[in-house]
C-alpha positions in Angstrom: -6.9 7.5 29.0 -9.2 9.6 28.5 -11.0 9.6 25.3 -10.1 13.6 24.5 -6.1 12.2 25.0 -6.2 9.5 23.1 -7.4 11.3 19.8 -4.9 14.3 21.0 -2.0 12.1 21.1 -2.8 10.4 17.8 -3.9 13.5 16.0 -0.5 15.1 17.0 1.7 12.6 16.3 3.7 12.1 12.7 3.0 9.9 9.9 5.0 10.4 7.3 5.9 7.4 5.3 5.0 3.6 5.7 6.3 2.5 9.4 3.1 1.2 11.6 5.6 1.1 14.6 3.2 3.5 16.4 0.4 0.9 16.5 2.3 -1.4 18.4 0.9 -3.1 21.8 -2.3 -0.8 20.3 -3.8 -2.4 16.7 -2.9 -5.6 15.1 -3.7 -6.7 11.3 -2.6 -10.8 10.0 -0.4 -11.1 6.9 -0.9 -12.8 3.5 1.0 -16.4 4.1 2.4 -15.9 0.6 5.5 -12.9 2.4 5.4 -10.4 -0.4 9.2 -8.9 1.0 10.6 -12.1 1.1 9.1 -12.9 -2.3 10.3 -9.7 -3.8 14.0 -9.7 -2.3 14.5 -13.1 -3.8 13.3 -11.7 -7.3 16.0 -8.6 -7.0 18.4 -10.4 -6.7 18.1 -12.4 -9.8 17.6 -9.1 -12.2 19.9 -6.2 -13.3 17.5 -3.7 -13.1 14.5 -3.0 -11.3 11.6 -0.3 -10.4 9.6 -0.1 -7.4 6.9 2.0 -8.3 5.2 4.1 -5.9 7.3 3.4 -2.5 6.1 5.8 -0.1 8.5 6.2 2.5 10.4 3.2 0.8 10.8 0.5 3.9 9.3 -2.2 2.0 12.1 -1.9 -0.5 14.4 -1.3 2.4 13.9 -4.9 3.5 15.9 -6.4 -0.4 18.8 -8.1 0.7 20.6 -6.5 -2.4 19.8 -4.4 -5.6 20.6 -4.6 -9.1 23.2 -2.3 -10.3 19.7 0.0 -12.1 17.5 0.5 -9.0 14.9 2.5 -9.1 12.2 3.9 -7.7 8.6 6.5 -7.9 7.2 8.5 -5.3 4.5 11.3 -5.2 4.2 12.6 -1.8 6.7 15.1 -0.6 6.9 13.6 2.9 7.9 10.2 1.9 10.1 11.2 -1.4 12.3 12.9 1.3 12.2 10.2 3.3 12.8 7.4 0.5 15.1 9.2 -0.5 17.5 9.6 2.7 16.7 5.6 2.9 17.7 4.8 -0.1 19.6 6.9 -1.8 22.4 5.4 0.6 22.2 2.0 -1.3 22.2 3.4 -4.9 19.1 3.9 -5.4 17.3 6.4 -7.9 14.2 7.4 -5.7 12.6 9.9 -8.6 9.4 12.7 -7.7 6.7 11.5 -9.6 2.6 12.3 -9.6 1.3 8.5 -9.6 -0.4 9.7 -13.9 1.0 8.2 -17.3 3.2 8.5 -18.2 5.9 6.5 -15.8 9.4 9.1 -16.3 11.5 5.7 -18.2 12.4 4.7 -21.6 10.4 2.0 -23.1 12.0 -1.6 -22.2 14.0 -0.2 -19.2 13.2 -2.5 -16.4 13.6 -6.8 -16.1 11.6 -6.0 -13.3 8.5 -3.8 -11.8 7.4 -4.0 -8.2 4.8 -2.2 -6.5 3.0 -2.6 -2.6 -0.3 -1.2 -2.7 -0.5 1.0 -5.4 -3.0 3.3 -5.3 -3.7 3.1 -8.7 -2.0 1.2 -11.5 -1.4 2.6 -15.0 -1.0 -1.1 -16.8 -0.1 0.3 -20.3 2.8 2.2 -18.3 4.0 -1.1 -16.4 3.8 -3.3 -19.9 6.2 0.2 -22.0 8.9 0.7 -19.2 9.1 -3.2 -18.9 11.5 -5.1 -20.7 10.6 -8.1 -23.1 11.0 -11.0 -20.7 10.3 -9.0 -17.9 8.2 -9.7 -14.7 5.7 -7.3 -13.2 5.5 -8.7 -9.1 3.1 -6.7 -6.8 1.1 -6.8 -3.7 -2.6 -5.2 -4.3 -5.1 -3.9 -1.7 -8.3 -6.2 -2.8 -12.0 -5.0 -2.6 -13.6 -3.3 0.3 -10.6 -3.7 2.3 -10.9 -2.6 5.9 -15.2 -1.5 5.1 -15.9 -2.4 8.2 -14.4 1.2 8.9 -15.3 3.3 5.9 -19.0 2.1 6.4 -19.1 3.3 10.1 -17.4 6.1 9.2 -19.6 7.0 5.8 -22.5 4.6 5.7 -22.8 1.7 3.2 -20.5 2.4 0.0 -22.0 -0.6 -2.2 -20.6 0.6 -5.5 -16.6 1.0 -3.7 -17.1 -2.4 -2.3 -16.5 -3.1 -6.0 -13.3 -1.7 -7.0 -10.2 -3.3 -7.0 -11.2 -6.4 -7.7 -8.7 -8.7 -8.3 -10.3 -10.5 -11.4 -11.4 -6.9 -13.2 -7.1 -5.9 -12.7 -6.0 -9.1 -14.2 -7.8 -8.4 -17.5 -6.3 -4.9 -17.1 -3.3 -5.9 -17.4 -4.0 -9.0 -20.2 -5.4 -6.0 -22.1 -2.3 -4.0 -21.9 -0.3 -7.7 -23.6 0.6 -9.2 -19.9 0.6 -13.0 -18.8 -1.0 -13.5 -15.7 1.6 -16.0 -14.7 -0.2 -16.1 -10.7 -2.8 -14.2 -8.6 -3.9 -15.0 -5.2 -5.9 -13.3 -2.9 -6.6 -12.9 1.2 -8.9 -11.4 3.5 -6.9 -11.0 7.0 -8.3 -9.6 10.3 -7.8 -6.5 12.0 -8.4 -5.4 15.1 -7.9 -1.9 16.8 -8.3 -1.1 20.8 -8.2 2.3 21.4 -9.5 4.8 19.3 -6.1 7.0 19.1 -5.3 3.6 17.1 -8.6 4.2 14.9 -7.6 7.7 14.9 -3.4 7.1 13.9 -4.5 4.7 11.1 -7.2 7.0 9.4 -4.8 10.1 9.1 -2.1 7.7 7.5 -4.2 5.4 4.7 -6.2 8.6 3.7 -8.0 6.4 1.2 -9.8 4.6 4.3 -11.8 7.4 4.9 -10.7 10.1 2.5 -11.4 13.5 4.0 -11.2 12.4 7.5 -10.5 15.1 10.7 -11.0 14.2 13.9 -12.5 17.6 14.2 -15.0 16.5 11.6 -15.8 12.8 12.6 -15.7 13.8 16.1 -19.1 12.7 16.7 -18.8 9.1 14.9 -15.0 9.1 16.9 -16.6 9.6 19.8 -19.2 6.5 19.3 -16.4 3.7 18.0 -15.2 4.7 21.8 -17.4 3.9 23.5 -17.7 0.5 21.3 -14.0 -0.3 21.8 -14.2 0.3 25.5 -17.8 -2.1 25.4 -16.3 -5.0 23.2 -12.5 -4.6 23.5 -11.6 -3.7 20.2 -13.1 -2.6 16.9 -12.8 -6.0 14.4 -11.9 -5.2 10.0 -11.0 -6.8 7.6 -8.2 -5.9 5.3 -8.1 -7.8 1.6 -4.8 -8.1 -0.5 -3.9 -10.1 -3.1 -0.6 -11.2 -5.0 -0.1 -10.7 -9.1 2.6 -11.8 -11.1 2.5 -10.7 -14.8 5.0 -11.1 -17.4 5.1 -9.4 -20.7 6.1 -11.9 -23.6 9.5 -12.2 -24.8 
């Protein structure tokens, strides 16, 4: 396919939800060694109430084998909210529209377990508030300088942004809210993009990598990256992830 055909195809593809199957054969990403979804599923089987914050389209939460009696999820983006409701509602999950800003729409001490995978924002005081005494926050966060090879290809050097999402700073925020850190692990993981269509699709879906990305506004850089991929065989970047588990004292 030509450059124009590749970007037109990717620009027309639906980016609703958090399913990346469109990229099969066109991009790869290594996964963290800890296996968040399996660990999440095991924890859900041991509690009677849980909340998944910023659930996206609900695809990750739906991988759990069973849910507790009380299971809720929040989401802000309307297409994802609709998708999550249709996916999780039949399994008894209450999906709540929430703007991802304090306060969470739940009572104090409402949940034994609070989950989140790749939250855009983390409000530790609210997480601590809705956790029951003895409860746990268990999550996988995006770490610092994630996919910054791509960010900086399009936007140039971003020295200040590179320091955001540091796991130690996030852990300090959790402690300041009264939580105890039980586990904190970080990894950087190889990603490869094999055609420019994969890049366009990824940037349309993961909107914080290149804020304001559109094919029209970034066509020149896309053309340069297309040439680089054709020359080198792929574009290599690295995602950054950390697993964090925090406990609310009983």
